[in-house]
N, CA, C and O of each residue as an XYZ file, in Angstrom:
532
protein
N    -212.332     84.902    105.174
C    -213.013     86.267    105.752
C    -212.441     87.256    104.865
O    -211.382     87.089    104.259
N    -213.154     88.273    104.802
C    -213.062     89.247    103.648
C    -211.741     90.481    104.148
O    -210.996     90.993    103.312
N    -211.698     90.667    105.053
C    -210.871     91.776    105.596
C    -209.166     91.174    106.079
O    -209.271     90.129    106.720
N    -208.268     91.449    105.966
C    -207.117     91.021    105.924
C    -205.594     91.858    106.373
O    -204.859     92.511    105.633
N    -205.422     91.525    108.072
C    -204.779     92.714    108.193
C    -203.310     92.542    108.080
O    -202.613     91.690    108.630
N    -202.842     93.801    107.015
C    -201.712     93.085    106.670
C    -200.428     92.913    107.589
O    -199.412     92.353    107.180
N    -200.544     93.379    108.717
C    -199.327     93.128    109.639
C    -199.802     91.516    109.904
O    -199.181     90.825    110.712
N    -200.637     91.135    109.358
C    -200.661     89.609    110.131
C    -199.870     88.528    109.216
O    -199.606     87.348    109.449
N    -199.685     89.057    108.489
C    -199.241     87.892    107.206
C    -197.546     87.486    107.379
O    -196.704     88.312    107.732
N    -197.334     86.470    107.151
C    -195.874     86.376    106.977
C    -194.856     86.856    106.955
O    -194.952     86.979    105.734
N    -193.781     87.328    107.186
C    -192.947     88.296    106.105
C    -191.791     87.712    105.858
O    -191.594     86.621    106.393
N    -191.051     88.127    105.240
C    -189.520     87.790    104.770
C    -188.633     89.201    104.644
O    -189.099     90.260    104.224
N    -187.662     89.056    104.964
C    -186.780     90.289    105.158
C    -185.423     90.303    103.992
O    -184.390     89.636    104.047
N    -185.828     91.265    102.997
C    -185.105     91.134    101.622
C    -184.336     92.124    101.707
O    -184.468     93.115    102.425
N    -183.145     91.767    100.646
C    -181.704     92.421    101.433
C    -181.003     92.061    102.075
O    -179.875     92.549    102.140
N    -181.536     90.723    103.048
C    -181.084     90.627    104.504
C    -179.333     90.514    104.587
O    -178.775     89.621    103.949
N    -178.373     91.679    105.582
C    -177.497     91.296    105.161
C    -176.560     92.624    104.235
O    -175.336     92.739    104.278
N    -177.319     93.346    103.593
C    -176.886     94.553    103.001
C    -177.323     95.248    103.740
O    -178.484     95.022    104.082
N    -176.510     96.570    104.411
C    -177.103     97.670    104.998
C    -177.848     98.432    104.544
O    -177.537     98.376    103.355
N    -178.411     98.933    104.597
C    -179.415    100.305    104.167
C    -180.410     99.280    102.686
O    -180.320     99.789    101.568
N    -180.916     98.483    102.762
C    -181.481     97.435    101.667
C    -182.481     96.441    102.411
O    -183.169     95.833    101.590
N    -182.680     96.196    103.371
C    -183.309     95.508    104.070
C    -184.905     96.114    104.440
O    -185.286     97.158    104.968
N    -185.587     94.969    103.912
C    -186.640     95.659    104.568
C    -187.792     94.434    104.229
O    -187.554     93.496    103.468
N    -189.190     94.654    105.008
C    -189.786     93.545    105.269
C    -190.898     93.071    104.207
O    -191.767     93.943    104.207
N    -191.150     92.286    103.514
C    -192.149     91.787    102.346
C    -193.200     90.656    102.728
O    -192.965     89.495    103.062
N    -194.291     91.235    102.603
C    -195.589     90.320    102.674
C    -196.001     90.088    101.384
O    -196.197     91.092    100.699
N    -196.223     88.758    100.768
C    -197.046     88.317     99.716
C    -198.886     88.726    100.019
O    -199.353     87.956    100.858
N    -199.420     89.263     99.742
C    -200.807     89.211    100.162
C    -201.981     88.565     99.409
O    -203.108     88.427     99.884
N    -201.479     88.080     97.837
C    -202.651     87.761     96.962
C    -201.267     87.335     95.465
O    -200.266     87.931     95.066
N    -201.801     86.321     95.154
C    -200.933     85.820     94.116
C    -201.699     84.554     93.430
O    -202.377     83.811     94.139
N    -201.590     84.365     92.252
C    -202.202     83.187     92.189
C    -202.084     81.676     92.605
O    -203.073     80.944     92.556
N    -200.879     81.235     93.006
C    -200.660     80.065     94.007
C    -200.861     80.208     95.328
O    -200.470     79.345     96.114
N    -201.637     81.565     95.816
C    -202.943     81.645     96.906
C    -203.868     81.080     96.581
O    -204.619     80.403     97.283
N    -203.921     81.291     95.475
C    -205.483     80.933     95.036
C    -206.521     82.180     95.299
O    -207.724     81.939     95.396
N    -206.037     83.463     95.407
C    -207.219     84.582     95.944
C    -206.884     85.467     94.462
O    -206.127     86.409     94.695
N    -207.148     85.394     93.512
C    -206.594     85.832     92.267
C    -205.879     85.861     91.143
O    -204.974     85.034     91.029
N    -206.075     86.617     90.296
C    -204.456     86.440     88.745
C    -204.019     87.392     89.310
O    -203.881     88.168     88.364
N    -203.624     88.026     90.364
C    -202.928     89.248     90.649
C    -201.977     88.750     91.438
O    -201.917     87.687     92.056
N    -201.040     89.894     91.314
C    -199.411     89.956     92.466
C    -199.567     91.206     93.801
O    -199.744     92.325     93.319
N    -199.536     91.192     95.117
C    -200.124     92.185     95.655
C    -199.614     92.032     96.948
O    -199.952     91.244     97.831
N    -198.430     93.221     96.931
C    -197.473     92.880     97.942
C    -196.880     93.842     98.753
O    -196.479     94.909     98.288
N    -196.776     93.489    100.161
C    -196.554     94.939    100.756
C    -195.304     95.125    101.282
O    -194.802     94.328    102.074
N    -194.887     95.899    100.984
C    -193.077     96.597    101.498
C    -192.773     97.264    102.952
O    -193.601     98.171    103.034
N    -192.352     97.259    103.587
C    -191.851     98.409    104.350
C    -190.823     98.552    104.537
O    -190.013     97.683    104.858
N    -190.600     99.880    104.347
C    -189.024    100.247    103.904
C    -188.567    100.955    105.375
O    -189.273    101.878    105.783
N    -187.762    100.666    105.924
C    -187.340    101.569    107.665
C    -186.551    103.082    106.732
O    -186.069    103.066    105.599
N    -186.635    103.993    107.473
C    -185.928    105.169    107.529
C    -184.087    104.610    107.064
O    -183.260    103.907    107.644
N    -184.091    105.138    106.144
C    -182.505    105.254    105.237
C    -182.371    104.065    104.656
O    -181.200    103.690    104.593
N    -183.284    103.236    104.143
C    -183.369    102.150    103.492
C    -183.837    102.183    102.081
O    -184.938    102.719    101.954
N    -183.152    101.643    100.726
C    -183.382    102.043     99.676
C    -183.145    100.302     98.851
O    -182.154     99.660     98.503
N    -184.567    100.074     98.812
C    -184.223     98.597     97.569
C    -183.707     98.746     97.014
O    -183.593     99.930     96.700
N    -182.709     97.566     96.188
C    -181.849     97.454     95.590
C    -182.766     97.255     94.125
O    -183.799     96.597     93.998
N    -181.906     98.183     92.892
C    -182.158     98.146     91.912
C    -182.534     96.551     91.274
O    -181.861     95.526     91.375
N    -183.747     96.740     90.648
C    -184.151     95.389     90.119
C    -184.972     95.689     88.910
O    -185.520     96.763     88.660
N    -184.988     94.362     88.036
C    -186.442     94.434     86.833
C    -187.571     93.211     87.112
O    -187.657     92.394     88.029
N    -188.203     93.391     86.196
C    -189.643     92.468     86.333
C    -189.509     92.230     85.121
O    -190.055     93.162     84.531
N    -188.977     91.311     84.199
C    -189.254     91.097     82.921
C    -190.435     90.835     82.149
O    -190.510     91.156     80.963
N    -191.677     90.066     82.991
C    -192.556     90.182     82.421
C    -193.849     90.944     82.966
O    -194.879     90.881     82.294
N    -193.829     91.699     84.223
C    -194.919     92.478     84.633
C    -194.533     94.193     84.914
O    -193.495     94.796     85.185
N    -195.707     94.515     84.728
C    -195.433     96.188     85.124
C    -195.655     95.778     86.569
O    -196.193     94.753     86.988
N    -194.888     97.254     87.549
C    -195.700     96.894     89.020
C    -195.702     98.321     88.897
O    -194.892     98.926     88.194
N    -196.719     98.933     89.661
C    -197.499     99.888     90.484
C    -196.927    100.070     92.223
O    -196.951     99.173     93.066
N    -196.557    101.132     92.374
C    -196.875    101.300     93.984
C    -196.888    102.751     94.628
O    -196.326    103.836     94.475
N    -198.123    101.983     95.670
C    -198.705    103.151     96.080
C    -198.034    102.923     97.149
O    -197.801    101.764     97.492
N    -197.535    104.167     97.981
C    -196.782    105.288     98.929
C    -197.582    105.386    100.023
O    -198.440    106.255     99.873
N    -197.613    104.977    100.779
C    -198.653    105.840    101.912
C    -197.827    106.808    102.467
O    -198.450    107.706    103.033
N    -196.810    106.889    102.478
C    -195.757    108.183    102.897
C    -195.018    108.686    101.750
O    -195.020    108.138    100.647
N    -194.383    109.753    102.049
C    -193.744    110.393    100.677
C    -192.182    109.570    101.045
O    -191.875    108.993    102.088
N    -191.366    109.758     99.792
C    -190.356    108.531     99.543
C    -189.752    108.905     98.011
O    -190.175    109.695     97.168
N    -188.927    108.268     98.010
C    -188.137    108.689     96.444
C    -188.317    106.984     95.782
O    -188.578    105.921     96.346
N    -188.018    107.365     94.226
C    -187.985    106.186     93.664
C    -186.755    106.225     92.417
O    -185.910    107.120     92.460
N    -186.737    105.491     91.636
C    -185.638    105.401     91.131
C    -186.234    104.927     89.937
O    -187.080    104.080     90.223
N    -186.137    105.138     88.613
C    -186.576    104.699     87.236
C    -185.559    104.761     86.381
O    -185.206    105.919     86.156
N    -184.872    103.815     85.741
C    -183.526    103.373     84.822
C    -182.710    104.883     85.365
O    -182.557    105.806     84.565
N    -182.460    104.934     86.111
C    -181.114    105.748     86.621
C    -181.879    106.960     87.291
O    -181.432    107.439     88.333
N    -183.061    107.477     86.688
C    -183.468    108.792     87.224
C    -184.410    108.859     88.534
O    -185.289    108.015     88.708
N    -184.173    109.921     89.451
C    -184.621    109.942     90.812
C    -186.191    110.461     90.499
O    -186.624    110.938     89.450
N    -186.758    110.258     91.513
C    -188.308    110.908     91.324
C    -188.876    110.997     92.934
O    -189.107    110.042     93.675
N    -189.008    112.269     93.200
C    -189.494    112.659     94.620
C    -191.081    111.686     94.533
O    -191.559    111.617     93.401
N    -191.626    111.184     95.328
C    -192.782    110.643     95.195
C    -193.381    110.904     96.358
O    -192.909    110.436     97.394
N    -194.606    111.752     96.371
C    -195.146    112.655     97.402
C    -196.219    111.318     98.341
O    -196.072    110.129     98.058
N    -196.787    111.573     98.944
C    -197.799    110.691    100.397
C    -198.947    110.215     99.424
O    -199.496    111.119     98.794
N    -199.294    109.206     99.258
C    -200.579    108.877     98.904
C    -200.718    108.757     97.262
O    -201.681    108.831     96.499
N    -199.121    108.510     97.055
C    -199.217    108.464     95.336
C    -198.517    107.302     94.735
O    -197.557    106.767     95.289
N    -199.001    106.918     93.602
C    -198.629    105.997     92.711
C    -197.511    106.181     92.061
O    -197.410    107.265     91.486
N    -196.021    104.921     91.922
C    -194.698    104.864     91.047
C    -195.276    103.683     90.060
O    -196.157    102.861     90.311
N    -194.572    103.840     88.966
C    -195.023    103.081     88.017
C    -193.869    102.746     87.402
O    -193.150    103.514     86.762
N    -193.586    100.887     87.720
C    -192.284    101.015     86.831
C    -192.425     99.701     85.734
O    -192.346     98.493     85.957
N    -192.742    100.675     84.067
C    -192.749     99.471     83.504
C    -192.068     98.157     83.197
O    -190.850     98.274     83.323
N    -192.416     97.054     82.868
C    -191.818     95.687     82.452
C    -190.561     96.189     82.049
O    -190.393     97.249     81.445
N    -189.559     95.282     82.455
C    -187.996     95.686     81.488
C    -187.323     96.869     82.116
O    -186.140     97.197     82.021
N    -188.348     97.477     82.808
C    -187.495     98.891     83.771
C    -186.693     98.646     84.595
O    -187.002     97.597     85.161
N    -185.769     99.087     84.987
C    -184.792     99.318     86.569
C    -185.152     99.791     87.603
O    -184.641    100.908     87.681
N    -185.729     99.589     88.430
C    -186.358    100.611     89.559
C    -185.832     99.869     90.943
O    -185.253     98.825     91.244
N    -186.568    101.429     91.827
C    -185.633    100.937     93.383
C    -186.983    101.963     94.177
O    -187.729    102.763     93.613
N    -186.954    101.722     95.104
C    -187.740    102.827     96.011
C    -187.105    102.986     97.120
O    -186.689    101.946     97.633
N    -186.872    104.070     97.718
C    -186.298    104.806     98.905
C    -186.791    105.100     99.880
O    -187.866    105.612     99.571
N    -186.624    105.098    101.382
C    -187.149    105.929    102.142
C    -186.079    106.545    103.245
O    -185.398    106.004    104.116
N    -186.288    108.389    102.673
C    -185.128    109.129    103.560
C    -185.684    109.787    104.688
O    -185.143    110.669    105.355
N    -186.798    109.290    104.845
C    -187.524    110.110    105.784
C    -186.811    109.456    107.371
O    -185.771    108.808    107.491
N    -188.065    110.023    108.787
C    -187.653    109.527    109.783
C    -188.356    108.407    110.178
O    -188.066    107.865    111.244
N    -189.356    107.925    109.379
C    -190.973    107.012    109.911
C    -190.729    106.012    109.253
O    -190.146    106.488    108.279
N    -190.793    104.449    109.045
C    -191.146    103.877    108.238
C    -192.463    103.774    107.019
O    -193.642    103.852    107.364
N    -192.184    103.652    106.064
C    -192.943    103.473    105.006
C    -193.535    102.670    104.287
O    -192.889    101.895    103.582
N    -194.733    102.668    104.296
C    -195.393    101.130    103.943
C    -195.555    101.372    102.096
O    -195.969    102.444    101.655
N    -195.294    100.605    101.490
C    -195.416    100.638     99.942
C    -196.465     99.037     99.713
O    -196.348     97.921    100.219
N    -197.409     99.583     98.768
C    -198.241     98.378     98.115
C    -197.918     98.138     96.876
O    -198.078     98.997     96.008
N    -197.398     96.887     96.608
C    -197.141     96.691     95.021
C    -198.164     96.001     94.318
O    -198.846     95.148     94.886
N    -198.282     96.227     93.433
C    -199.089     95.592     92.293
C    -198.798     95.582     90.778
O    -198.685     96.479     89.942
N    -198.685     93.697     90.714
C    -198.304     93.996     89.548
C    -198.960     93.107     88.287
O    -199.356     91.963     88.510
N    -199.041     93.635     87.091
C    -199.662     93.291     86.220
C    -198.687     93.038     85.008
O    -197.745     93.707     84.580
N    -199.190     91.943     84.636
C    -199.676     90.376     84.878
C    -199.200     90.084     86.372
O    -198.538     90.924     86.980
N    -199.630     88.625     87.052
C    -198.807     88.522     88.429
C    -197.731     87.905     88.343
O    -197.656     86.805     87.796
N    -196.528     88.638     88.978
C    -195.322     88.084     88.640
C    -195.147     86.196     89.035
O    -195.914     85.505     89.706
N    -194.332     85.936     88.589
C    -193.826     84.467     88.840
C    -193.053     84.774     90.127
O    -192.243     85.635     90.469
N    -193.677     83.647     90.735
C    -192.486     83.824     91.770
C    -190.811     83.391     91.795
O    -190.320     82.530     91.066
N    -190.181     84.078     92.657
C    -188.384     83.901     92.651
C    -187.833     84.254     93.977
O    -188.324     84.806     94.962
N    -186.805     83.830     93.740
C    -186.191     83.408     95.359
C    -186.992     83.629     96.512
O    -187.805     82.705     96.528
N    -187.247     84.636     97.820
C    -187.593     84.245     98.401
C    -188.991     83.949     98.749
O    -189.556     83.262     99.600
N    -189.541     85.157     97.228
C    -191.044     84.732     97.292
C    -191.651     83.196     97.285
O    -192.749     82.804     97.681
N    -190.734     82.584     96.795
C    -191.470     80.967     96.396
C    -191.989     80.630     98.133
O    -193.088     80.168     98.437
N    -190.876     81.001     99.114
C    -191.062     80.306    100.261
C    -191.930     81.486    101.203
O    -192.110     81.084    102.353
N    -192.275     82.321    101.035
C    -192.687     83.227    101.138
C    -194.459     83.251    100.754
O    -195.363     83.805    101.380
N    -194.510     82.587     99.735
C    -195.936     82.366     99.418
C    -196.339     81.395    100.263
O    -197.263     81.595    101.051
N    -195.470     79.850    100.167
C    -195.469     78.440    101.252
C    -196.093     79.137    102.934
O    -197.171     78.713    103.350
N    -195.574     79.830    103.481
C    -195.862     80.374    104.267
C    -197.375     81.190    104.553
O    -198.324     81.201    105.337
N    -196.967     81.707    103.586
C    -198.628     82.368    103.388
C    -199.753     81.515    103.185
O    -200.840     81.810    103.681
N    -199.620     80.657    102.617
C    -200.687     79.498    102.367
C    -201.179     78.860    103.665
O    -202.315     78.467    103.930
N    -200.017     78.842    104.457
C    -200.291     78.129    105.909
C    -201.037     79.414    106.579
O    -202.212     79.182    106.864
N    -200.703     80.359    106.797
C    -201.266     81.376    107.223
C    -202.887     81.631    106.973
O    -203.652     81.999    107.865
N    -203.254     81.381    105.660
C    -204.183     81.658    105.057
C    -205.194     80.630    105.244
O    -206.335     80.756    104.800
N    -204.655     79.263    106.117
C    -205.517     78.142    106.135
C    -206.301     78.545    107.627
O    -207.402     78.199    108.056
N    -205.022     79.604    108.335
C    -205.720     79.503    109.814
C    -207.057     80.599    110.288
O    -207.566     80.504    111.405
């Protein structure tokens, strides 16, 4: 089917047990899912949530903010307007946050596709099963 409802995809909680860092992550597209040579991830940030600062050594990350939020790049804070894209070049330390009162959906694109690590490995397997249905 050519239409995918993001909320129907399996999700994993990243930052679990770390107050203020827990977020829902869904792997939508990845080479391991046989749906393209891209990585395409959905992240839901609850109010007050800021993702942990992290880097991607081999990929640039582009994050589309549905609503306004904040982003950090190499220790510098940026206010991100709704319907904007924040870019984190490969190797840069970055994070996103939600200081608002409603959930923020962020769609993350990776170029080139990221190599699965951590919870992404299990999430990809669950997504493979979902896509079979």
